[in-house]
C-alpha positions as a LaTeX table, in Angstrom:
\begin{tabular}{lrrr}
\hline
Residue & $x$ (\AA) & $y$ (\AA) & $z$ (\AA) \\
\hline
His1 & $-8.98$ & $-14.53$ & $-11.95$ \\
Val2 & $-8.63$ & $-11.72$ & $-9.41$ \\
Gly3 & $-5.59$ & $-12.75$ & $-7.68$ \\
Arg4 & $-2.86$ & $-15.44$ & $-7.27$ \\
Leu5 & $-1.91$ & $-17.02$ & $-4.19$ \\
Asp6 & 1.51 & $-17.97$ & $-3.58$ \\
Ala7 & 1.60 & $-20.86$ & $-1.25$ \\
Asp8 & 4.98 & $-20.75$ & $-0.15$ \\
Thr9 & 4.82 & $-17.15$ & 0.97 \\
Ser10 & 1.03 & $-16.75$ & 1.63 \\
Arg11 & 1.04 & $-13.65$ & $-0.44$ \\
Val12 & $-1.92$ & $-12.63$ & $-2.77$ \\
Thr13 & $-0.93$ & $-10.76$ & $-5.90$ \\
Gly14 & $-3.79$ & $-8.84$ & $-7.55$ \\
Leu15 & $-4.31$ & $-9.42$ & $-11.34$ \\
Asn16 & $-7.41$ & $-8.02$ & $-12.32$ \\
Ile17 & $-9.95$ & $-5.55$ & $-10.64$ \\
Gly18 & $-12.44$ & $-7.38$ & $-8.67$ \\
Glu19 & $-12.89$ & $-9.30$ & $-5.29$ \\
Thr20 & $-12.32$ & $-12.83$ & $-3.95$ \\
Asp21 & $-12.46$ & $-14.67$ & $-0.79$ \\
Val22 & $-9.25$ & $-16.35$ & 0.68 \\
Gln23 & $-9.72$ & $-19.39$ & 3.13 \\
Leu24 & $-7.11$ & $-20.60$ & 5.62 \\
Leu25 & $-6.54$ & $-24.02$ & 5.15 \\
Asn26 & $-3.63$ & $-25.31$ & 7.47 \\
Lys27 & $-2.66$ & $-29.06$ & 8.52 \\
Tyr28 & $-2.92$ & $-27.80$ & 11.99 \\
Val29 & $-6.51$ & $-26.54$ & 11.73 \\
Asn30 & $-8.95$ & $-29.51$ & 11.84 \\
Val31 & $-12.22$ & $-28.18$ & 10.22 \\
Ser32 & $-14.07$ & $-30.51$ & 12.16 \\
Phe33 & $-13.46$ & $-28.71$ & 15.35 \\
Val34 & $-14.08$ & $-25.42$ & 14.20 \\
Ser35 & $-17.44$ & $-23.62$ & 13.48 \\
Arg36 & $-16.12$ & $-21.69$ & 10.30 \\
Ile37 & $-13.07$ & $-21.75$ & 8.32 \\
Pro38 & $-11.16$ & $-18.33$ & 8.58 \\
Thr39 & $-11.78$ & $-16.40$ & 5.61 \\
Thr40 & $-10.88$ & $-12.95$ & 4.33 \\
Thr41 & $-11.92$ & $-10.90$ & 1.43 \\
Val42 & $-9.37$ & $-9.59$ & $-1.05$ \\
His43 & $-10.27$ & $-6.35$ & $-3.01$ \\
Val44 & $-8.22$ & $-5.27$ & $-5.96$ \\
Ile45 & $-9.09$ & $-1.77$ & $-6.91$ \\
Pro46 & $-7.59$ & 0.80 & $-9.14$ \\
Pro47 & $-5.86$ & 4.00 & $-7.56$ \\
Ser48 & $-8.02$ & 7.33 & $-7.42$ \\
Tyr49 & $-5.79$ & 9.71 & $-5.98$ \\
Leu50 & $-2.70$ & 10.76 & $-3.96$ \\
Val51 & $-2.14$ & 12.57 & $-0.76$ \\
Phe52 & 1.10 & 14.04 & 0.37 \\
Glu53 & 1.82 & 14.08 & 4.05 \\
Ile54 & 4.60 & 16.25 & 5.44 \\
Ser55 & 5.90 & 15.13 & 8.86 \\
Gly56 & 3.91 & 17.06 & 11.62 \\
Arg57 & 0.91 & 17.41 & 9.11 \\
Asn58 & 2.16 & 21.00 & 8.53 \\
Trp59 & 1.76 & 22.54 & 5.13 \\
Val60 & 3.98 & 25.72 & 6.22 \\
Ile61 & 7.51 & 24.31 & 6.05 \\
Gln62 & 10.74 & 26.35 & 6.91 \\
Thr63 & 14.28 & 26.58 & 4.94 \\
Gly64 & 16.99 & 24.62 & 6.61 \\
Lys65 & 14.69 & 22.07 & 8.26 \\
Ile66 & 14.45 & 18.50 & 7.48 \\
Tyr67 & 11.17 & 16.94 & 6.72 \\
Glu68 & 9.66 & 13.66 & 5.65 \\
Ile69 & 7.26 & 13.56 & 2.76 \\
Thr70 & 5.05 & 10.55 & 2.37 \\
Ile71 & 2.86 & 9.83 & $-0.66$ \\
His72 & $-0.34$ & 7.93 & 0.03 \\
Val73 & $-2.34$ & 6.13 & $-2.59$ \\
Tyr74 & $-6.40$ & 6.02 & $-2.17$ \\
Gly75 & $-9.24$ & 4.22 & $-4.03$ \\
Ser76 & $-12.44$ & 5.90 & $-4.93$ \\
His77 & $-14.18$ & 5.11 & $-1.69$ \\
Asn78 & $-11.21$ & 6.73 & 0.30 \\
His79 & $-9.52$ & 3.69 & 1.46 \\
Arg80 & $-5.80$ & 3.90 & 1.67 \\
Leu81 & $-4.23$ & 1.26 & $-0.87$ \\
Lys82 & $-1.44$ & $-1.07$ & 0.41 \\
Leu83 & 1.63 & $-0.23$ & $-1.71$ \\
Thr84 & 3.46 & $-3.18$ & $-2.99$ \\
Glu85 & 7.10 & $-3.71$ & $-4.25$ \\
Asn86 & 5.71 & $-3.49$ & $-8.01$ \\
Val87 & 4.39 & $-0.09$ & $-7.36$ \\
His88 & 6.52 & 2.75 & $-8.45$ \\
Ile89 & 5.46 & 6.60 & $-7.60$ \\
Glu90 & 7.38 & 9.10 & $-9.95$ \\
Ser91 & 7.44 & 12.64 & $-8.11$ \\
Ser92 & 9.61 & 15.66 & $-8.41$ \\
Phe93 & 10.26 & 18.43 & $-6.23$ \\
Pro94 & 11.36 & 22.13 & $-7.01$ \\
Leu95 & 15.04 & 22.14 & $-6.40$ \\
Asp96 & 14.76 & 25.80 & $-5.47$ \\
Tyr97 & 12.87 & 24.95 & $-2.31$ \\
Leu98 & 13.35 & 21.23 & $-1.54$ \\
Asn99 & 16.59 & 18.90 & $-1.40$ \\
Val100 & 15.66 & 15.52 & $-1.35$ \\
Ile101 & 18.40 & 13.67 & 0.73 \\
Ser102 & 16.85 & 10.11 & 0.11 \\
Ser103 & 13.82 & 8.26 & $-1.33$ \\
Ser104 & 12.24 & 4.77 & $-0.96$ \\
Glu105 & 12.55 & 2.49 & $-3.61$ \\
Asn106 & 9.05 & 2.71 & $-4.82$ \\
Gly107 & 9.04 & 6.49 & $-4.47$ \\
Ser108 & 6.47 & 6.79 & $-1.84$ \\
Tyr109 & 8.58 & 8.23 & 0.94 \\
His110 & 11.31 & 11.24 & 0.75 \\
Leu111 & 13.36 & 12.92 & 3.27 \\
\hline
\end{tabular}
């Protein structure tokens, strides 16, 4: 199985690497009146690399200023991955240069 669908929340959880189709089935959609059932493909892929983005997209930063640092995760075909609540990114910043005021729970955003 590539993924598991939680019918109560309509959330798909990736279980294994691969892809699968998900179809919209709803009691309010009469399949005899639609030409095609709405379908999407879910791709579950491993991460390949990280990209650090500093607010303003500027790699030259000044002391005494506050910056946002966002960490993006990409797959092997340069597609940015959607980070879910079970993803946690560990990062550290040199205390001589950066003082982290706050961080997101999953570690992908720092202020």
